[in-house]
C-alpha positions in Angstrom: -12.0 -38.6 36.6 -9.8 -41.4 35.0 -6.5 -41.9 36.6 -3.1 -41.7 34.9 -2.6 -43.7 31.7 0.0 -46.2 30.8 2.7 -45.3 28.3 4.9 -47.4 26.0 8.7 -47.2 25.8 10.5 -48.8 22.9 14.2 -49.4 23.4 16.3 -49.0 20.3 19.6 -47.3 21.4 22.1 -50.1 21.2 25.0 -50.6 18.7 23.8 -53.9 17.2 27.4 -55.2 17.6 26.4 -58.8 16.8 25.1 -57.5 13.5 28.3 -55.7 12.6 26.7 -52.4 13.4 23.6 -53.0 11.2 20.6 -51.6 13.3 18.4 -54.4 14.5 15.6 -51.9 14.4 15.7 -51.9 10.6 15.4 -55.7 10.2 12.3 -56.6 8.1 9.4 -58.3 9.8 6.9 -58.9 7.0 6.3 -55.5 5.3 7.6 -53.5 8.3 10.8 -52.9 10.0 11.2 -54.2 13.5 10.9 -50.7 14.9 7.8 -49.9 12.9 6.1 -53.1 14.0 7.0 -52.8 17.7 5.8 -49.1 17.8 2.6 -50.0 16.0 1.8 -52.9 18.3 2.7 -51.0 21.5 0.2 -48.3 20.5 -2.5 -50.8 19.6 -2.1 -52.5 22.9 -3.5 -49.4 24.6 -0.6 -47.2 25.4 -1.6 -43.5 25.8 1.7 -42.2 24.6 4.7 -44.0 23.0 8.4 -43.0 22.9 11.4 -44.6 21.2 14.8 -44.3 23.0 17.6 -44.0 20.4 21.3 -43.9 20.7 24.0 -45.2 18.4 21.8 -45.2 15.3 19.6 -42.2 16.0 20.0 -40.5 12.6 18.9 -43.7 10.8 15.9 -44.4 13.0 14.3 -41.0 13.4 12.8 -41.0 9.9 10.9 -44.2 10.8 9.2 -42.6 13.8 5.9 -40.8 13.2 5.4 -37.3 14.5 3.0 -38.4 17.2 5.7 -40.7 18.7 8.3 -39.1 21.0 12.0 -39.7 20.2 14.2 -39.7 23.3 18.0 -39.6 22.9 20.2 -41.5 25.2 23.7 -39.8 24.8 25.2 -42.4 27.1 23.7 -45.4 25.3 27.0 -47.3 25.4 26.8 -47.6 29.2 24.0 -50.2 28.9 20.4 -50.8 28.2 19.3 -49.9 31.7 20.4 -46.4 31.0 18.0 -46.2 28.1 15.2 -47.6 30.3 16.0 -44.8 32.7 15.7 -42.2 30.0 12.3 -43.6 29.2 11.0 -43.7 32.7 11.9 -40.1 33.3 9.9 -39.2 30.3 6.9 -41.2 31.6 7.1 -40.1 35.2 3.5 -39.1 35.3 2.1 -42.3 33.9 0.5 -45.1 35.9 3.1 -47.4 34.4 4.9 -48.3 31.2 5.0 -51.1 28.7 8.7 -51.6 28.1 9.5 -53.2 24.7 13.1 -53.8 23.4 13.1 -53.5 19.6 15.1 -56.8 19.4 11.9 -58.7 20.4 9.8 -57.9 17.3 8.0 -61.2 16.9 5.4 -60.8 19.7 1.8 -61.0 18.6 -0.3 -57.9 19.1 -2.9 -59.8 21.2 -0.1 -60.8 23.6 1.0 -57.2 24.2 -2.6 -56.1 24.7 -3.2 -59.0 27.2 -0.1 -58.1 29.1 -1.0 -54.5 29.4 -4.6 -55.3 30.4 -3.4 -57.7 33.1 -0.9 -55.1 34.5 -3.7 -52.5 34.6 -6.0 -54.8 36.6 -3.4 -56.0 39.1 -2.5 -53.1 41.2 -0.3 -55.3 43.5 2.0 -56.4 40.7 4.7 -53.8 40.2 6.3 -55.8 37.4 4.3 -58.0 34.9 6.1 -60.2 32.4 5.0 -62.8 29.9 6.3 -66.4 30.1 6.4 -69.1 27.4 7.0 -72.6 28.5 8.4 -71.3 31.8 10.8 -68.8 30.3 10.4 -65.1 31.0 10.1 -62.8 28.0 9.3 -59.4 26.6 7.7 -56.9 26.6 7.2 -56.2 30.3 4.9 -53.8 32.1 6.3 -51.8 35.0 4.0 -49.9 37.5 5.3 -46.5 38.5 5.8 -47.6 42.1 8.8 -49.6 40.8 10.3 -46.7 38.7 12.5 -45.6 41.6 14.1 -49.1 41.9 15.1 -48.9 38.2 16.2 -45.2 38.3 18.5 -46.1 41.3 20.5 -48.7 39.3 23.8 -48.0 37.7 23.1 -47.8 33.9 25.3 -50.9 33.3 23.4 -53.2 35.7 20.7 -55.4 34.3 17.0 -55.0 35.1 16.9 -58.5 36.6 18.5 -56.9 39.7 15.2 -55.2 40.4 13.2 -58.4 39.8 15.0 -60.1 42.6 14.2 -57.2 45.0 10.5 -57.2 44.1 9.9 -60.8 44.8 6.1 -61.5 45.1 5.3 -58.2 43.4 6.4 -59.7 40.1 3.5 -61.2 38.1 4.3 -63.8 35.5 1.7 -64.3 32.8 1.8 -67.6 30.9 1.1 -67.0 27.2 1.0 -69.2 24.1 3.1 -66.9 22.1 6.7 -68.0 21.5 7.4 -64.4 20.2 7.9 -63.3 23.7 11.1 -65.3 24.0 12.2 -65.0 20.3 14.7 -62.2 19.7 16.8 -60.8 16.8 19.9 -60.3 19.0 22.0 -62.4 16.6 21.5 -63.3 12.9 20.7 -66.9 13.8 18.1 -65.9 16.4 16.5 -63.5 13.9 16.3 -66.2 11.3 14.7 -68.7 13.7 12.3 -66.2 15.2 11.3 -64.9 11.8 10.6 -68.5 10.6 8.3 -69.2 13.6 6.6 -65.9 13.2 6.0 -66.5 9.5 4.4 -69.9 10.2 2.0 -68.2 12.8 1.1 -65.5 10.3 0.2 -68.0 7.6 -1.9 -70.0 10.1 -3.8 -66.9 10.9 
């Protein structure tokens, strides 16, 4: 019988403070919002189930999520992103691992996400698989369930890189040719630059 599947967790619980409270999940990426694009690509990458963790803007985001995608509320979203990751990992406790995708990294190509998840599935020794572009680590990342406990033990305000330092050689870095893994929409300037690069790639096919 096949073993447990991999799930996808989309993080979209923050306040978008650098956008004056405008949800980054609603930013347009082509004909979709950032949230719609990330959810679609996470599912297409091969995730068995997909969940979106919401917080500050839950009421605005729920209508964008299809019925076959789980919506997970993080009532303590203001304590930090790691807390939202923990909400997702508890939901995915029976999975082999998760593809963890912050909604403020919406410029990743679908082929990149599929490659990352396929690599994580094959490499049972890698507890944490992340893409790199020109030496810089990016998103999304794939986390095997053996590393869930390390994340769940963190204070919600502590960054995930704390776990990366502990795992050492059990972190697999996958070089990709996709600058979308390091482009973000965290600020208006970053969004504008990332969208411009993404648009060029889309036109080039």
